[in-house]
C-alpha positions in Angstrom: 152.0 24.9 100.4 152.1 28.6 98.0 148.4 29.0 99.3 149.6 28.5 102.9 152.0 31.2 102.3 149.6 33.6 100.5 147.2 33.7 103.4 149.6 34.1 105.7 151.3 37.5 104.0 147.5 38.8 103.8 147.4 38.2 108.0 150.2 39.3 108.9 150.1 42.5 106.4 146.8 43.1 107.1 147.6 43.2 111.4 150.2 45.9 110.5 147.6 47.8 109.3 145.7 48.3 111.6 148.5 48.9 114.8 148.7 52.4 114.0 145.0 52.8 114.0 144.8 51.1 117.2 147.7 53.5 118.7 145.4 56.6 117.4 142.1 54.7 119.1 144.4 55.0 122.2 145.0 58.3 121.6 141.1 59.0 121.3 140.2 57.4 124.5 143.2 59.8 126.0 141.6 62.7 125.4 137.9 62.1 126.5 136.8 62.5 130.0 137.3 59.1 132.5 134.1 56.7 131.0 132.8 53.6 132.6 134.2 50.8 130.9 131.6 48.2 129.3 131.6 44.9 131.2 131.5 42.4 128.0 134.3 40.6 126.4 136.6 43.1 124.9 137.1 42.7 121.5 140.2 42.6 119.3 141.0 45.3 117.6 144.8 45.0 116.3 144.9 41.4 114.5 143.2 39.9 112.1 140.0 37.7 112.5 141.1 35.0 114.9 143.7 37.3 116.4 144.4 37.8 119.5 146.9 39.1 122.7 148.7 35.8 123.2 150.1 37.4 126.5 146.6 38.1 128.0 144.8 35.3 126.4 148.1 33.3 128.4 147.8 34.0 131.3 143.7 34.7 131.5 143.8 30.7 130.7 146.4 30.3 133.4 144.1 31.7 136.2 141.3 30.1 135.0 143.2 26.7 135.3 144.2 27.5 138.8 141.1 28.1 139.9 139.1 24.7 138.6 137.1 23.3 141.1 136.8 26.5 143.8 133.9 27.3 145.0 132.3 30.7 144.5 129.5 29.7 147.7 128.2 26.6 150.1 127.2 23.4 147.6 123.4 23.6 147.4 122.6 20.0 148.4 119.2 20.3 146.8 121.1 21.5 143.2 124.2 19.6 143.2 123.9 16.6 141.0 125.8 13.9 142.1 128.2 12.0 139.3 131.5 9.3 139.4 134.5 10.7 140.7 132.7 12.5 143.8 134.0 11.5 147.5 130.9 11.1 150.0 132.1 10.7 154.1 129.9 8.3 155.7 129.9 8.6 159.5 127.9 5.7 161.3 127.1 6.4 165.0 126.9 3.0 167.2 129.0 1.9 169.9 131.9 1.9 168.2 131.5 4.8 166.1 132.7 4.1 162.2 133.5 6.5 159.4 133.8 6.0 155.8 135.0 7.4 152.8 133.6 6.3 149.7 134.1 7.1 146.2 130.9 7.3 143.7 132.0 4.3 141.1 132.2 4.8 137.3 128.7 3.2 137.1 127.4 5.7 139.8 127.2 3.5 142.7 129.0 3.9 145.9 130.0 1.0 147.9 129.4 0.9 151.4 130.8 -2.1 154.1 128.6 -4.0 155.5 125.5 -2.2 153.4 126.7 -3.1 150.2 125.9 -1.2 146.5 123.7 1.9 146.5 123.1 3.5 143.3 123.1 7.3 143.4 124.3 8.6 139.9 122.5 11.6 138.6 120.3 12.0 142.3 120.4 15.4 143.9 123.5 15.7 147.0 120.4 15.8 149.4 118.1 12.4 147.4 121.5 10.7 147.7 121.6 11.3 151.1 118.2 10.3 152.1 118.5 7.1 150.3 122.2 6.6 151.9 120.9 6.8 155.3 117.6 4.8 154.6 119.7 2.0 153.7 122.4 2.0 156.2 119.8 2.2 158.9 117.5 -0.6 157.7 120.7 -3.1 157.7 122.9 -1.8 160.9 121.3 -0.7 164.3 122.6 2.7 164.9 121.6 6.0 166.6 122.5 8.5 163.7 124.1 8.1 160.0 125.9 11.8 158.5 126.2 11.9 154.9 129.1 14.8 153.3 130.6 15.9 150.3 134.0 15.6 150.7 135.2 15.9 147.5 134.2 17.1 143.9 134.5 14.9 140.7 136.0 16.2 137.2 134.9 15.7 134.3 135.0 16.3 130.1 133.4 19.1 128.2 133.4 19.4 124.8 133.9 23.0 123.1 133.3 23.8 119.7 132.6 26.8 117.4 134.1 30.0 117.2 136.7 29.6 120.3 139.9 30.2 120.3 140.9 26.6 121.1 137.8 24.1 120.7 137.7 20.4 121.8 137.7 19.0 125.2 138.7 20.1 128.8 138.6 19.4 131.8 136.0 20.4 134.2 133.9 20.1 137.5 130.7 20.9 138.6 131.6 24.3 140.8 133.3 26.0 137.2 130.8 28.1 135.3 130.3 27.9 131.4 132.7 31.5 131.7 135.5 30.5 133.0 135.5 26.8 130.9 135.6 29.3 127.8 138.6 31.6 129.7 140.2 28.1 130.1 140.1 27.6 126.2 141.6 31.5 125.6 138.3 33.0 125.3 136.3 33.4 122.2 136.8 35.9 119.3 135.1 38.9 118.1 133.5 37.3 115.4 131.8 35.1 118.4 129.0 34.9 119.3 128.1 35.7 122.9 124.2 35.6 122.9 122.9 32.3 121.2 125.8 29.8 122.8 124.3 26.4 123.2 124.9 23.4 125.4 123.5 20.4 124.4 123.1 18.0 127.5 122.6 14.2 127.4 118.9 13.2 127.6 118.5 15.4 124.7 118.4 18.6 127.0 119.0 21.9 125.2 120.2 25.1 126.4 120.6 28.7 125.3 122.8 31.1 127.3 123.3 34.8 126.7 126.4 36.0 128.5 126.5 39.2 127.7 124.1 39.6 130.1 125.7 37.4 133.0 129.0 40.1 131.4 126.7 42.9 132.3 124.2 42.2 134.4 126.0 39.6 136.5 123.2 37.5 136.0 124.5 33.7 137.0 121.9 32.1 135.1 123.1 33.0 131.9 126.5 31.6 133.1 125.5 28.2 134.3 127.5 25.5 136.2 128.1 22.3 134.0 127.9 18.5 134.2 130.2 16.2 132.4 129.8 15.3 128.9 128.4 19.0 128.1 128.7 20.5 124.5 129.2 23.8 124.7 128.9 25.2 120.8 129.8 29.1 120.3 128.0 30.4 116.5 129.1 33.0 114.8 127.8 36.2 115.8 124.8 37.1 112.7 125.7 41.0 111.4 122.1 41.3 110.2 120.1 42.1 112.8 123.1 44.3 114.8 121.4 46.9 117.3 124.4 49.6 116.9 124.5 52.7 119.9 126.1 56.0 118.8 126.5 58.9 120.2 126.9 60.0 123.6 127.6 56.5 125.0 131.0 55.6 126.8 131.1 53.0 124.5 129.5 52.9 120.8 129.0 49.4 120.1 127.0 47.0 118.2 125.7 44.0 119.5 123.8 40.9 118.6 120.0 41.0 118.4 117.9 39.0 120.9 113.9 39.0 121.2 113.2 40.9 124.4 116.2 43.3 124.1 114.7 47.1 125.4 116.8 50.6 124.7 117.6 50.0 128.6 119.8 46.9 128.0 121.3 48.4 124.8 122.5 51.9 127.2 123.6 49.1 129.4 125.9 47.3 126.7 127.2 50.6 125.5 128.3 51.7 129.0 125.4 54.3 129.7 125.7 57.9 128.8 128.4 60.2 128.9 127.9 63.6 131.3 127.1 65.4 127.9 124.5 63.1 126.4 121.2 64.8 125.5 119.0 61.8 127.9 115.6 63.7 127.2 115.3 62.7 123.5 117.1 59.4 122.6 116.7 58.7 118.9 115.5 55.2 117.9 115.5 54.7 114.1 113.4 51.3 112.8 114.6 50.0 109.4 112.3 47.7 107.3 113.9 47.3 104.0 117.1 48.7 104.9 115.6 52.3 104.4 114.2 53.9 108.0 110.9 53.8 108.3 110.4 54.8 111.8 111.8 57.2 114.4 110.9 56.8 118.1 111.8 59.5 120.3 112.4 58.1 124.0 113.2 60.4 127.1 115.7 58.6 129.4 116.0 61.6 132.0 115.0 60.5 134.6 116.8 56.6 134.0 119.4 56.0 137.0 122.4 53.5 135.9 122.3 50.4 137.5 123.5 47.3 136.4 123.6 45.2 139.3 119.6 45.7 139.5 117.8 42.3 139.5 114.9 44.2 137.4 115.1 47.7 136.5 111.5 49.2 135.8 112.5 52.1 133.5 109.7 54.7 132.7 109.0 54.8 128.8 111.5 51.8 128.1 111.2 50.4 124.9 111.3 46.8 123.3 113.9 47.1 120.4 113.8 45.2 116.6 116.5 43.5 114.7 118.2 46.4 113.3 117.4 49.1 115.5 120.0 52.2 115.1 120.0 54.1 118.7 121.5 57.5 119.1 122.2 59.9 121.4 123.1 63.5 120.9 125.1 65.9 122.6 123.4 68.1 124.3 123.2 72.1 123.1 123.9 73.7 126.2 126.9 71.6 127.6 130.4 72.0 126.8 133.7 70.1 127.2 137.7 71.7 126.8 139.3 71.1 123.4 142.4 69.5 123.6 145.8 68.6 122.2 148.8 66.5 123.1 152.6 67.9 122.5 155.5 65.2 123.7 158.9 64.6 123.1 161.5 67.0 123.0 159.4 70.1 124.5 160.3 71.5 127.6 156.4 70.5 128.9 155.3 67.5 127.7 151.4 66.9 128.3 147.7 68.0 126.9 146.9 71.8 126.6 143.7 73.2 125.7 143.4 75.0 122.6 140.6 77.4 121.0 139.4 75.1 118.0 139.5 78.0 114.7 142.5 80.2 116.8 145.3 78.4 118.6 148.1 77.0 116.0 151.2 74.7 116.1 153.8 77.5 117.4 151.2 78.3 120.0 151.0 75.6 121.6 155.0 75.1 121.2 155.5 78.1 122.6 152.6 76.8 125.6 155.3 73.5 126.2 157.9 76.0 126.8 159.8 75.5 123.7 162.0 73.0 121.8 165.1 71.4 123.8 168.3 72.1 121.8 168.7 68.2 121.2 165.8 67.9 119.1 165.3 66.4 115.8 162.9 69.1 114.3 163.6 67.3 110.6 161.5 64.4 112.0 158.9 66.3 114.3 155.4 64.9 113.0 151.9 66.1 113.6 148.8 63.8 113.6 145.6 64.2 113.0 143.3 62.0 114.9 139.8 62.6 112.9 141.0 61.9 109.7 142.6 58.7 110.4 139.1 56.6 110.6 138.2 57.6 107.3 136.6 54.6 105.9 139.0 53.1 103.0 136.4 51.3 100.7 138.5 50.2 98.2 141.4 48.9 100.7 139.2 46.7 102.2 138.0 45.2 99.4 141.2 44.3 98.0 142.5 43.3 101.3 139.7 40.2 101.1 140.7 39.3 97.3 143.9 36.6 98.1 147.2 37.6 96.7 147.4 35.7 93.6 143.7 36.7 93.0 144.8 40.1 92.9 145.4 42.6 89.6 148.4 44.4 89.1 146.8 47.7 89.8 145.0 46.8 93.0 148.7 45.2 94.3 149.9 48.3 93.9 147.1 50.2 95.5 147.2 48.0 98.5 150.5 48.2 99.0 150.8 51.8 98.3 147.6 52.5 101.0 149.7 49.6 103.0 152.7 52.3 103.7 150.7 55.4 104.3 150.2 56.2 107.7 146.5 57.9 108.2 146.1 61.2 110.0 149.6 62.4 109.5 149.9 65.8 108.4 152.3 67.3 105.9 154.3 70.1 108.2 157.4 71.3 107.7 158.8 71.8 111.3 162.2 73.3 109.9 161.1 76.0 107.9 158.1 76.9 110.6 160.5 77.1 113.5 163.8 78.2 111.8 162.0 80.2 109.2 159.0 81.2 110.7 157.1 80.4 107.9 153.9 80.8 108.7 152.3 78.1 105.4 153.4 75.8 108.1 151.7 77.1 111.3 148.8 74.9 111.5 145.3 75.4 112.9 145.3 72.8 115.4 141.9 70.6 116.1 140.7 68.7 118.9 143.0 65.5 119.3 146.1 66.3 117.0 149.0 65.3 118.8 152.6 67.0 118.1 156.0 65.0 118.2 159.3 66.0 118.5 161.7 63.4 118.8 165.4 63.2 120.0 168.1 64.1 117.6 169.7 61.0 116.3 173.2 60.7 114.4 173.3 57.1 113.4 172.3 54.4 110.5 171.0 51.2 111.4 171.5 48.3 109.7 169.4 45.3 110.1 168.2 42.0 108.0 170.7 39.2 106.0 173.7 41.0 107.5 176.8 39.4 109.6 176.7 42.0 112.6 172.8 43.7 112.9 172.9 47.4 114.4 173.4 50.9 114.6 176.6 52.5 112.9 177.6 56.5 113.7 176.4 58.4 110.7 179.1 59.5 108.2 177.8 61.7 105.5 180.2 60.3 102.9 179.7 56.7 103.5 177.3 54.7 100.5 174.9 51.9 101.5 177.8 49.4 101.0 180.1 50.9 103.2 177.8 50.5 106.3 176.8 46.9 105.2 180.8 46.0 104.7 181.5 47.5 108.9 178.4 45.2 109.8 180.3 42.5 108.3 179.0 42.3 104.6 175.8 40.3 103.9 174.7 37.0 105.6 174.0 33.5 104.2 170.1 33.8 102.1 170.2 38.0 101.9 169.0 39.2 99.0 171.2 41.7 97.5 168.9 42.9 94.9 165.9 44.0 97.2 167.6 46.0 99.5 165.6 49.3 100.6 166.0 52.2 102.8 163.7 53.0 105.5 162.9 56.6 106.3 162.6 58.4 109.5 159.0 59.4 108.3 158.2 56.3 107.3 158.8 55.9 103.4 160.4 53.0 102.2 163.2 53.3 99.0 164.6 51.1 96.8 168.7 51.4 97.4 168.9 52.1 94.0 167.3 55.3 94.6 169.7 56.8 97.4 171.8 59.5 96.5 172.8 60.1 100.2 172.0 58.5 103.1 171.0 60.5 106.5 170.8 60.5 109.8 168.1 58.0 111.8 167.7 55.9 108.0 167.7 52.0 108.5 169.0 49.8 105.7 167.1 46.8 105.3 168.4 43.7 104.1 165.6 40.8 103.0 166.0 37.1 103.2 165.3 35.4 100.1 161.5 34.3 100.0 159.1 33.3 98.1 157.2 36.6 98.3 159.8 39.4 99.1 157.3 42.0 99.5 156.0 40.6 102.5 159.4 41.9 104.6 159.7 45.0 102.7 155.8 46.3 103.5 155.5 44.8 107.5 158.9 46.9 108.2 158.0 49.6 106.4 154.6 49.8 108.7 156.9 48.9 111.9 158.9 52.2 111.1 155.5 54.2 110.9 154.6 53.0 114.2 157.6 53.7 116.1 157.3 57.4 114.5 154.2 57.9 116.5 154.6 55.7 119.4 156.2 57.9 121.8 153.3 60.3 120.9 150.5 57.4 122.5 153.0 56.8 125.2 153.5 60.6 126.3 149.8 60.3 126.3 148.8 57.9 128.8 150.5 59.6 131.8 
């Protein structure tokens, strides 16, 4: 039981650690030119491995289930395989015309009155029609016989491997592989899209590259299924990944597949941005973890057309495992450097800056100044470019079970977990009231300024009788506010009470000399690992602090 709780603790805390980075990633996207979206399955970024957006997945499953058996086009009798559960309509033209509706039995036969039993299983629809017509005309004196498929069957397929919901699913001959995966909740960020295996009866194996289906619309890479198919989704191999960086619409890494070309990689990455230096695309080829070759390819005349069945790109290059592709920004291209400002200013939005000259005060003035009800003591500046610096030590510790971490590792982990990366230390009160230029920082592209509204209340949450907000009074203590909320509830851990500051800082109750407006008093429940609640709520407060910034940027 303890092991399960430990793993749950790491998973939940790890998830909340990544949420501020997700918000900053949204900011990064919002400050760039509109981009062509890659058609591949989106990777989940805000959750631990195997985590996903449950509401979106639920909706996707419902949509997929509703479409079971829907036909995308007219059934081709020469390729449709008849099987148990199909229903055939047979029209016999004679003096008194007769129409039969006959199901294909579990043993693969149909029984026709006056004719008897006919085996049609594993025959194409065209073959089954011819067999039935010949048999009827040999026995019955008739002018003509017509056979049609009136109802398609359902059957079972099995889904295994790196999927969210492995198991047995119902399908029809009209369903393709990607629809079955959607019905099972989709694949994970660790799943292979390019080495999917379908095992069929009689030792037949089909390999599928689903990424080419999503990118090129190649239906051969999402085939129709047959009863008894076993679909296996392996985990993606990280060893031979191809990476595409630089001036593409979506910097990406994907599994290497024999036959991949440079044009495929560019298509998977959403093609060039308008700032790309297209006449000198660089391919770095690695041997024994060292770059041994640099290939320069001119793609100046290449036209983006993922819908084309074949693309003849002049000078296209076959890729090898671990190739790294880099597209530089053109020397003679330029784009506006922008920052965003939101909250209690007169004109929220994005503003163009002159990098190296524009300051915080310049942008606040451009935004029409702050409003009267602004709380400048809680204003913040988020620097996007600093938020993505890798923390290898944190990543290392995160992989270690909590009960195996040393005390120093635990302290480092908790400290970094409570830190909001990219938040610059700026005293807006000194800057705006005292004109202290030491806080008037030069802005950089992608910076975000948020000035919240003044709030005069204290929030009490957790194990109290009536959690909620109470108007702030300077002379009241933590105990006073808890008393106003009806006192402690059952299982309250009175020794672990702490206060969350509006800045995201968490402070033990014993260290609080004076509460401030917007403070949140947290009364945790008695649990085995009381630090879990403490850590999660710390990060939640940090997220709330910057959520309004991102919301304002998406307008």
